[in-house]
C-alpha positions as CSV (number, residue, x, y, z in Angstrom):
1,M,18.8,19.3,-14.6
2,D,18.2,15.7,-15.8
3,R,14.8,13.9,-16.0
4,S,15.2,12.3,-12.6
5,D,16.0,15.6,-10.9
6,M,13.0,17.3,-12.5
7,M,10.8,14.4,-11.3
8,H,12.0,14.9,-7.7
9,V,11.5,18.6,-7.9
10,M,7.9,18.1,-9.0
11,Y,7.3,15.5,-6.2
12,D,8.8,17.9,-3.6
13,K,6.4,20.6,-4.7
14,K,3.3,18.4,-4.9
15,G,3.9,16.0,-2.1
16,P,3.3,18.3,0.9
17,K,0.1,19.6,-0.6
18,V,-1.2,16.0,-1.2
19,A,-0.3,15.3,2.5
20,E,-2.4,18.3,3.5
21,N,-5.3,17.0,1.5
22,F,-5.1,13.6,3.2
23,A,-5.0,15.3,6.6
24,K,-8.2,17.2,5.7
25,R,-9.9,13.8,5.4
26,G,-8.8,12.5,8.8
27,F,-5.6,10.7,7.8
28,E,-2.4,11.3,9.6
29,A,-0.2,12.2,6.6
30,Y,3.4,13.0,6.0
31,Y,5.6,13.8,3.0
32,C,9.2,12.4,2.9
33,P,11.4,13.3,0.0
34,T,13.5,10.0,0.2
35,K,13.1,6.3,1.0
36,E,15.5,6.7,3.9
37,E,13.4,9.5,5.5
38,A,10.2,7.5,4.9
39,L,11.7,4.5,6.7
40,Q,12.6,6.6,9.7
41,K,9.2,8.3,9.7
42,A,7.4,4.9,9.6
43,L,9.5,3.5,12.4
44,A,8.8,6.6,14.5
45,L,5.1,5.7,14.1
46,I,5.4,2.1,15.3
47,P,5.8,1.6,19.0
48,A,8.5,-1.0,20.0
49,D,5.9,-3.2,21.7
50,H,3.6,-3.5,18.7
51,V,2.9,-6.7,16.9
52,V,3.3,-5.9,13.2
53,S,2.0,-7.6,10.1
54,W,1.6,-6.6,6.4
55,G,-0.1,-7.3,3.1
56,G,1.7,-8.1,-0.1
57,S,3.6,-4.9,-1.0
58,V,6.7,-4.0,-2.9
59,S,6.9,-0.5,-1.5
60,I,7.4,-1.6,2.1
61,N,10.3,-3.7,0.9
62,E,11.8,-1.0,-1.2
63,I,12.1,1.5,1.7
64,G,13.4,-1.3,4.0
65,L,10.4,-1.3,6.3
66,R,9.5,-5.0,6.1
67,P,13.1,-6.2,6.6
68,Y,13.5,-3.9,9.6
69,V,10.3,-5.0,11.4
70,L,11.1,-8.7,10.7
71,E,14.3,-8.2,12.6
72,H,13.2,-5.8,15.4
73,Y,9.5,-6.4,16.1
74,Q,7.2,-9.2,17.0
75,V,5.5,-10.1,13.7
76,I,2.8,-12.1,12.1
77,D,4.4,-13.4,9.0
78,R,2.3,-15.4,6.6
79,D,5.4,-16.3,4.6
80,A,6.6,-18.3,7.6
81,A,3.7,-20.7,7.3
82,G,4.4,-24.4,6.9
83,S,1.2,-25.1,5.0
84,P,-1.6,-23.3,3.0
85,E,-3.9,-23.8,6.0
86,E,-1.4,-22.2,8.4
87,R,-0.9,-19.3,6.0
88,V,-4.6,-18.6,6.0
89,E,-4.7,-18.6,9.8
90,L,-1.8,-16.2,10.0
91,M,-3.5,-13.9,7.5
92,R,-6.6,-14.0,9.7
93,K,-4.6,-13.2,12.9
94,A,-3.0,-10.3,11.1
95,L,-6.4,-8.6,11.1
96,L,-5.9,-8.1,14.9
97,C,-2.3,-7.0,14.9
98,D,-1.3,-3.6,16.4
99,T,0.3,-2.1,13.3
100,F,-0.4,-3.2,9.7
101,I,1.9,-1.9,7.1
102,M,1.1,-1.8,3.4
103,G,1.4,0.0,0.1
104,T,-1.5,1.2,-2.1
105,N,-2.4,0.6,-5.7
106,A,-3.3,4.3,-6.2
107,A,-3.9,7.6,-4.4
108,T,-5.5,10.8,-5.4
109,E,-4.3,14.4,-5.2
110,D,-7.3,15.3,-3.1
111,G,-6.3,12.7,-0.5
112,Q,-8.0,9.3,-1.1
113,L,-6.7,5.8,-1.4
114,Y,-7.8,3.2,-4.0
115,N,-7.0,-0.4,-3.8
116,I,-7.8,-3.7,-5.6
117,D,-7.3,-7.0,-3.8
118,G,-7.6,-10.7,-4.5
119,N,-8.2,-12.4,-1.2
120,G,-9.3,-9.2,0.5
121,N,-7.0,-9.6,3.6
122,R,-5.0,-6.4,2.7
123,V,-8.0,-4.2,2.2
124,A,-9.8,-5.8,5.2
125,A,-7.0,-4.7,7.5
126,L,-7.0,-1.2,5.9
127,V,-10.7,-0.9,6.7
128,Y,-10.9,-2.4,10.2
129,G,-9.1,-4.5,12.7
130,P,-5.5,-3.4,13.4
131,K,-5.0,-0.6,15.8
132,Q,-3.3,1.4,13.1
133,V,-2.3,1.1,9.5
134,V,0.8,2.7,8.0
135,V,0.6,3.1,4.2
136,I,3.7,3.8,2.1
137,V,2.9,5.7,-1.1
138,G,5.4,6.4,-3.8
139,M,4.5,9.7,-5.5
140,N,4.3,7.8,-8.8
141,K,1.0,6.3,-7.5
142,V,-0.7,9.7,-7.0
143,A,-3.3,10.3,-9.7
144,P,-5.0,13.6,-10.4
145,T,-8.6,12.3,-9.8
146,L,-10.4,9.3,-8.4
147,E,-11.2,8.2,-12.0
148,D,-7.5,8.3,-12.8
149,A,-6.7,6.3,-9.7
150,V,-9.2,3.6,-10.7
151,V,-7.6,3.4,-14.1
152,R,-4.1,3.2,-12.7
153,A,-5.0,0.4,-10.2
154,R,-6.8,-1.7,-12.9
155,T,-4.5,-1.1,-15.9
156,V,-1.1,-0.6,-14.3
157,A,-0.9,-2.0,-10.8
158,A,-3.1,-5.1,-11.2
159,P,-1.6,-6.5,-14.5
160,I,2.0,-6.0,-13.2
161,N,1.1,-7.6,-9.9
162,K,-0.5,-10.6,-11.5
163,Q,2.7,-11.5,-13.2
164,R,3.9,-12.9,-9.8
165,F,1.1,-15.5,-9.7
166,A,0.7,-18.7,-11.7
167,A,-3.1,-18.9,-12.1
168,P,-3.9,-18.0,-15.7
169,T,-5.8,-14.8,-16.6
170,P,-5.9,-12.7,-19.7
171,C,-3.5,-10.1,-18.3
172,I,-0.9,-12.8,-17.7
173,V,-0.8,-13.3,-21.5
174,T,-1.4,-9.8,-22.8
175,G,-0.2,-7.5,-19.9
176,M,-3.5,-5.7,-20.2
177,C,-6.7,-5.7,-18.1
178,A,-9.6,-7.5,-19.8
179,D,-12.1,-7.0,-17.0
180,C,-12.1,-10.8,-16.7
181,N,-14.1,-13.1,-14.6
182,S,-11.3,-15.7,-14.4
183,E,-10.9,-18.0,-11.4
184,G,-7.4,-16.8,-10.9
185,S,-8.3,-13.1,-10.9
186,I,-6.7,-10.9,-8.3
187,C,-9.2,-8.1,-9.0
188,N,-12.0,-9.2,-6.6
189,Q,-12.2,-6.4,-4.0
190,F,-12.3,-2.7,-5.0
191,V,-11.9,-0.4,-2.0
192,R,-12.0,3.4,-2.1
193,T,-10.9,5.0,1.2
194,R,-12.2,8.5,1.1
195,R,-11.9,9.4,4.8
196,C,-10.1,7.9,7.8
197,S,-12.4,7.1,10.7
198,P,-11.4,7.2,13.5
199,A,-9.2,10.1,12.6
200,G,-5.5,9.3,12.6
201,R,-5.9,5.5,12.5
202,I,-4.5,5.4,9.0
203,K,-1.0,6.9,8.6
204,V,-0.1,7.8,5.0
205,I,3.6,8.4,4.2
206,L,4.0,9.9,0.8
207,V,7.5,9.3,-0.6
208,G,9.2,11.5,-3.2
209,E,10.4,8.5,-5.2
210,N,8.9,5.9,-7.5
211,L,7.9,2.9,-5.5
212,G,6.1,-0.3,-6.3
213,F,3.9,-0.6,-9.3
């Protein structure tokens, strides 16, 4: 058994239990061993007449969810904006869509989500607004404790994510979090989602593969 096989065996053992822990906190949660199964599960959760939008997420692209909804659903797509002002308006409208799809910066084994955001639109939608939120979570993002999830979000996810943006921050140069107060920081909103209320509004799909960063 090679390293990749061992990882998948571990994910298949741990994933269902983590899903159970999310369910105990009011989330609707599933474990899917593969990206392909995760895509089918996500699509089964999104009615055909729903207006769909999303936050910046690599995971929803990696399982093919964002490309599929772009082709088959009515969407609110901020990337289709013709100006910065229109982009902001589309991001605001997304807060009242039917289904919002997203990844997460980290999750915990006991069933919590932890996210860091720059503008706040992604975490705002997670907290309130859209009728439902579908969260795609690669098992590589599941941390043992909340403290570990915070560390992962700040020192792994955020510095990697920041490389996509031009505004200078220390992590652009060093690749490491400096807990900066820079104007270009994307670490402005820190949101821990410890329960889902109303129950079932947030759907968590844990995927037995490494997704996102």
